[in-house]
FINUPA-239003 format. One record per residue (C-alpha): residue in one letter; chain; z, y, x. Coordinates in steps of 0.05 Angstrom, whole numbers, plus 5000, padded with zeros to 4 digits. Last residue first. Layout:
! FINUPA-239003
SITE  residuo  cadena     z     y     x
SITE        A       A     Z     Y     X
...
END
This chain:
! FINUPA-239003
SITE  residuo  cadena     z     y     x
SITE        X       A  3529  7844  0865
SITE        X       A  3523  7771  0885
SITE        X       A  3548  7718  0934
SITE        X       A  3575  7766  0987
SITE        X       A  3604  7720  1040
SITE        X       A  3674  7723  1069
SITE        X       A  3706  7706  1136
SITE        X       A  3776  7718  1160
SITE        X       A  3801  7703  1231
SITE        X       A  3876  7709  1241
SITE        X       A  3916  7734  1299
SITE        X       A  3989  7722  1320
SITE        X       A  3972  7677  1379
SITE        X       A  3923  7635  1338
SITE        X       A  3900  7628  1267
SITE        X       A  3833  7599  1245
SITE        X       A  3776  7606  1195
SITE        X       A  3817  7634  1138
SITE        X       A  3766  7638  1082
SITE        X       A  3750  7694  1034
SITE        X       A  3714  7680  0969
SITE        X       A  3684  7746  0948
SITE        X       A  3672  7817  0973
SITE        X       A  3718  7866  0936
SITE        X       A  3776  7825  0910
SITE        X       A  3776  7769  0962
SITE        X       A  3768  7820  1019
SITE        X       A  3828  7859  0994
SITE        X       A  3869  7796  0983
SITE        X       A  3852  7772  1054
SITE        X       A  3871  7837  1089
SITE        X       A  3946  7828  1085
SITE        X       A  3964  7847  1156
SITE        X       A  4018  7803  1186
SITE        X       A  3967  7758  1219
SITE        X       A  3940  7813  1263
SITE        X       A  3867  7818  1246
SITE        X       A  3800  7788  1265
SITE        X       A  3739  7799  1222
SITE        X       A  3677  7762  1199
SITE        X       A  3633  7791  1144
SITE        X       A  3575  7755  1110
SITE        X       A  3509  7770  1077
SITE        X       A  3491  7725  1020
SITE        X       A  3468  7787  0982
SITE        X       A  3459  7841  1034
SITE        X       A  3522  7877  1055
SITE        X       A  3531  7953  1055
SITE        X       A  3559  7960  0984
SITE        X       A  3606  7901  0998
SITE        X       A  3635  7941  1056
SITE        X       A  3676  7986  1010
SITE        X       A  3742  7949  1001
SITE        X       A  3743  7924  1073
SITE        X       A  3726  7992  1103
SITE        X       A  3776  8029  1060
SITE        X       A  3829  7979  1082
SITE        X       A  3810  7989  1155
SITE        X       A  3813  8065  1149
SITE        X       A  3879  8063  1110
SITE        X       A  3918  8019  1158
SITE        X       A  3954  8068  1204
SITE        X       A  4010  8051  1251
SITE        X       A  4030  8115  1286
SITE        X       A  4022  8132  1360
SITE        X       A  3952  8160  1352
SITE        X       A  3917  8122  1296
SITE        X       A  3929  8047  1298
SITE        X       A  3897  7997  1251
SITE        X       A  3830  7986  1284
SITE        X       A  3783  7934  1256
SITE        X       A  3764  7877  1302
SITE        X       A  3697  7873  1268
SITE        X       A  3635  7835  1251
SITE        X       A  3586  7850  1194
SITE        X       A  3526  7805  1182
SITE        X       A  3463  7810  1140
SITE        X       A  3469  7885  1136
SITE        X       A  3450  7941  1088
SITE        X       A  3435  8011  1114
SITE        X       A  3463  8080  1101
SITE        X       A  3531  8078  1137
SITE        X       A  3554  8149  1153
SITE        X       A  3616  8149  1108
SITE        X       A  3634  8076  1123
SITE        X       A  3702  8090  1157
SITE        X       A  3692  8162  1180
SITE        X       A  3630  8148  1221
SITE        X       A  3601  8160  1290
SITE        X       A  3536  8127  1311
SITE        X       A  3506  8075  1358
SITE        X       A  3440  8043  1337
SITE        X       A  3428  7986  1386
SITE        X       A  3393  7966  1450
SITE        X       A  3409  7912  1501
SITE        X       A  3396  7903  1575
SITE        X       A  3469  7888  1590
SITE        X       A  3484  7952  1627
SITE        X       A  3449  7992  1572
SITE        X       A  3491  7962  1517
SITE        X       A  3555  7976  1557
SITE        X       A  3534  8049  1569
SITE        X       A  3520  8060  1495
SITE        X       A  3586  8027  1477
SITE        X       A  3624  8072  1525
SITE        X       A  3592  8134  1495
SITE        X       A  3612  8109  1426
SITE        X       A  3683  8094  1447
SITE        X       A  3693  8163  1478
SITE        X       A  3663  8195  1416
SITE        X       A  3715  8159  1374
SITE        X       A  3707  8144  1300
SITE        X       A  3666  8082  1314
SITE        X       A  3600  8052  1294
SITE        X       A  3553  8001  1325
SITE        X       A  3487  7975  1296
SITE        X       A  3452  7916  1327
SITE        X       A  3389  7880  1307
SITE        X       A  3396  7804  1314
SITE        X       A  3344  7752  1334
SITE        X       A  3374  7746  1404
SITE        X       A  3439  7713  1379
SITE        X       A  3482  7699  1439
SITE        X       A  3461  7760  1479
SITE        X       A  3462  7810  1422
SITE        X       A  3525  7780  1392
SITE        X       A  3561  7784  1459
SITE        X       A  3537  7856  1468
SITE        X       A  3558  7874  1397
SITE        X       A  3628  7846  1406
SITE        X       A  3641  7880  1473
SITE        X       A  3615  7948  1452
SITE        X       A  3667  7993  1485
SITE        X       A  3702  8005  1418
SITE        X       A  3658  7979  1362
SITE        X       A  3701  8000  1303
SITE        X       A  3652  7965  1255
SITE        X       A  3599  7924  1290
SITE        X       A  3542  7920  1239
SITE        X       A  3489  7865  1246
SITE        X       A  3418  7868  1220
SITE        X       A  3377  7805  1222
SITE        X       A  3398  7739  1252
SITE        X       A  3463  7700  1261
SITE        X       A  3475  7625  1263
SITE        X       A  3540  7588  1275
SITE        X       A  3580  7645  1245
SITE        X       A  3629  7676  1294
SITE        X       A  3693  7639  1313
SITE        X       A  3697  7642  1389
SITE        X       A  3678  7716  1389
SITE        X       A  3735  7731  1340
SITE        X       A  3787  7695  1383
SITE        X       A  3765  7735  1444
SITE        X       A  3768  7799  1403
SITE        X       A  3839  7785  1382
SITE        X       A  3864  7767  1452
SITE        X       A  3838  7830  1485
SITE        X       A  3782  7827  1537
SITE        X       A  3801  7868  1597
SITE        X       A  3802  7938  1627
SITE        X       A  3789  7987  1571
SITE        X       A  3811  7944  1512
SITE        X       A  3810  8003  1465
SITE        X       A  3780  8067  1493
SITE        X       A  3830  8118  1521
SITE        X       A  3795  8127  1587
SITE        X       A  3720  8110  1586
SITE        X       A  3696  8038  1582
SITE        X       A  3639  7999  1613
SITE        X       A  3633  7924  1601
SITE        X       A  3587  7878  1640
SITE        X       A  3572  7812  1605
SITE        X       A  3558  7741  1627
SITE        X       A  3546  7689  1572
SITE        X       A  3570  7618  1586
SITE        X       A  3617  7616  1526
SITE        X       A  3645  7684  1547
SITE        X       A  3642  7708  1619
SITE        X       A  3666  7780  1625
SITE        X       A  3656  7830  1681
SITE        X       A  3690  7897  1689
SITE        X       A  3672  7970  1691
SITE        X       A  3719  8030  1683
SITE        X       A  3676  8091  1669
SITE        X       A  3702  8157  1695
SITE        X       A  3650  8169  1750
SITE        X       A  3594  8166  1698
SITE        X       A  3622  8228  1664
SITE        X       A  3608  8272  1724
SITE        X       A  3654  8332  1735
SITE        X       A  3632  8373  1795
SITE        X       A  3681  8368  1853
SITE        X       A  3727  8429  1856
SITE        X       A  3782  8394  1817
SITE        X       A  3842  8416  1859
SITE        X       A  3808  8483  1869
SITE        X       A  3814  8493  1794
SITE        X       A  3890  8499  1799
SITE        X       A  3908  8508  1726
SITE        X       A  3972  8542  1702
SITE        X       A  4025  8506  1662
SITE        X       A  4060  8502  1594
SITE        X       A  4096  8444  1560
SITE        X       A  4115  8435  1487
SITE        X       A  4155  8376  1460
SITE        X       A  4159  8343  1392
SITE        X       A  4212  8305  1352
SITE        X       A  4217  8366  1306
SITE        X       A  4237  8410  1365
SITE        X       A  4230  8415  1441
SITE        X       A  4208  8478  1476
SITE        X       A  4179  8506  1540
SITE        X       A  4178  8446  1586
SITE        X       A  4148  8466  1653
SITE        X       A  4084  8453  1691
SITE        X       A  4089  8499  1752
SITE        X       A  4017  8491  1777
SITE        X       A  3970  8438  1750
SITE        X       A  3925  8388  1784
SITE        X       A  3966  8345  1831
SITE        X       A  4029  8349  1788
SITE        X       A  3991  8329  1725
SITE        X       A  4020  8260  1709
SITE        X       A  4090  8278  1733
SITE        X       A  4093  8343  1693
SITE        X       A  4063  8310  1631
SITE        X       A  4111  8251  1628
SITE        X       A  4152  8282  1571
SITE        X       A  4089  8274  1528
SITE        X       A  4101  8200  1520
SITE        X       A  4078  8190  1448
SITE        X       A  4150  8180  1425
SITE        X       A  4163  8253  1442
SITE        X       A  4108  8277  1396
SITE        X       A  4056  8324  1425
SITE        X       A  4039  8391  1454
SITE        X       A  4008  8411  1520
SITE        X       A  3991  8483  1538
SITE        X       A  3946  8505  1595
SITE        X       A  3944  8580  1609
SITE        X       A  3882  8605  1646
SITE        X       A  3898  8649  1706
SITE        X       A  3872  8600  1758
SITE        X       A  3806  8598  1719
SITE        X       A  3780  8555  1663
SITE        X       A  3710  8530  1640
SITE        X       A  3689  8484  1697
SITE        X       A  3757  8449  1700
SITE        X       A  3751  8427  1627
SITE        X       A  3728  8355  1640
SITE        X       A  3777  8345  1698
SITE        X       A  3835  8363  1652
SITE        X       A  3810  8316  1598
SITE        X       A  3802  8258  1646
SITE        X       A  3871  8274  1673
SITE        X       A  3899  8263  1603
SITE        X       A  3857  8203  1581
SITE        X       A  3894  8155  1626
SITE        X       A  3958  8173  1588
SITE        X       A  3927  8141  1526
SITE        X       A  3952  8168  1459
SITE        X       A  3929  8236  1480
SITE        X       A  3975  8298  1484
SITE        X       A  3943  8351  1440
SITE        X       A  3915  8400  1489
SITE        X       A  3918  8476  1482
SITE        X       A  3872  8514  1529
SITE        X       A  3880  8589  1539
SITE        X       A  3838  8639  1579
SITE        X       A  3775  8600  1566
SITE        X       A  3711  8617  1605
SITE        X       A  3652  8602  1560
SITE        X       A  3591  8567  1590
SITE        X       A  3612  8503  1556
SITE        X       A  3610  8428  1564
SITE        X       A  3665  8383  1536
SITE        X       A  3661  8308  1544
SITE        X       A  3652  8249  1497
SITE        X       A  3627  8293  1441
SITE        X       A  3646  8329  1376
SITE        X       A  3642  8404  1385
SITE        X       A  3665  8458  1337
SITE        X       A  3656  8533  1350
SITE        X       A  3699  8566  1297
SITE        X       A  3679  8619  1246
SITE        X       A  3612  8584  1236
SITE        X       A  3642  8534  1187
SITE        X       A  3718  8537  1184
SITE        X       A  3738  8484  1134
SITE        X       A  3678  8437  1140
SITE        X       A  3677  8441  1217
SITE        X       A  3752  8429  1221
SITE        X       A  3749  8369  1175
SITE        X       A  3688  8339  1208
SITE        X       A  3718  8344  1278
SITE        X       A  3783  8312  1255
SITE        X       A  3744  8254  1225
SITE        X       A  3699  8246  1286
SITE        X       A  3755  8241  1336
SITE        X       A  3733  8264  1405
SITE        X       A  3748  8335  1385
SITE        X       A  3734  8402  1418
SITE        X       A  3752  8466  1381
SITE        X       A  3732  8536  1404
SITE        X       A  3759  8600  1375
SITE        X       A  3727  8668  1387
SITE        X       A  3747  8741  1399
SITE        X       A  3818  8723  1381
SITE        X       A  3856  8755  1322
SITE        X       A  3925  8735  1349
SITE        X       A  3972  8721  1291
SITE        X       A  3922  8716  1234
SITE        X       A  3874  8673  1275
SITE        X       A  3930  8627  1297
SITE        X       A  3953  8616  1225
SITE        X       A  3882  8598  1203
SITE        X       A  3875  8551  1263
SITE        X       A  3941  8518  1249
SITE        X       A  3925  8501  1177
SITE        X       A  3927  8425  1185
SITE        X       A  3857  8409  1210
SITE        X       A  3875  8362  1266
SITE        X       A  3872  8384  1339
SITE        X       A  3837  8343  1393
SITE        X       A  3829  8400  1443
SITE        X       A  3838  8473  1423
SITE        X       A  3801  8523  1467
SITE        X       A  3823  8596  1465
SITE        X       A  3776  8654  1476
SITE        X       A  3815  8720  1473
SITE        X       A  3885  8694  1481
SITE        X       A  3956  8701  1455
SITE        X       A  3988  8632  1455
SITE        X       A  4053  8642  1493
SITE        X       A  4079  8694  1442
SITE        X       A  4065  8641  1388
SITE        X       A  4123  8598  1409
SITE        X       A  4145  8583  1337
SITE        X       A  4072  8571  1323
SITE        X       A  4066  8516  1375
SITE        X       A  4127  8479  1349
SITE        X       A  4098  8481  1279
SITE        X       A  4031  8456  1302
SITE        X       A  4063  8396  1336
SITE        X       A  4103  8381  1272
SITE        X       A  4042  8381  1228
SITE        X       A  4027  8441  1185
SITE        X       A  4016  8425  1112
SITE        X       A  3949  8402  1086
END
């Protein structure tokens, strides 16, 4: 893979990046780590990712040469003299990330931010003014920007506790009361989105047995299914560690249990299901990205029981029906409303 634009702007400012124990947060595997090692020969390199795909790629490429962590928050006894943060797609996630790493940096640790301009990185100085010292733009090139700052750990002297970062809200859907918990950056963090609401109003009349919630987010769909259809057994997958931790919390708050696990599309799916429900994601970072959802729809037949069904909601402009028709079977349009469409298909045979 060729170097991404953010990695290129970092390497052209390599004099800023010299460090003994750097921490790279939410980096893709694009060759940057190899280039960094050749330039600076650090004592150790640490990578933290909340995206399961990026974590897997780094771990596979670098093995035990890099300390790789996939989790909802970073915990380490290492003191990092450099932290490079890929600017998150959700601004709410930025200060969460800084609070999370406060325990493993000092007032001499360099904090570097890198990201695409259209992702909003120019707001870094304003967003971090209460936490960072002298946050300044260092470079701008290839539609990206680079900022550097020093940490002020005393500004975050309170011990980081993940539970303090959950946003919780109540939902009442078809007479069912739910409590939703969501960490920063998780889809539909503060309210029920239109697409999911439409999906929940158009689920199969009867549901029992194993149910897979693909791209579970904070767990709204699974919790409704678990409450409305008590004879179901829930499985929830997502690519995001923040989403998975949110879903676990949401299940617990609603007195439900389920198997919650990370997956690159269907890579970690080993069971067969009677029902699959999903509001499949089609955004990755600030770019529109369809491949994960298309891979899911073309491959889900292998994970459906015969006569099992799949119900999804999608933006009406997305051409998912032909994919479902080709790989699963007869695919019906259940309803259309406010720019969203509900599709349902049943696996009649293998």
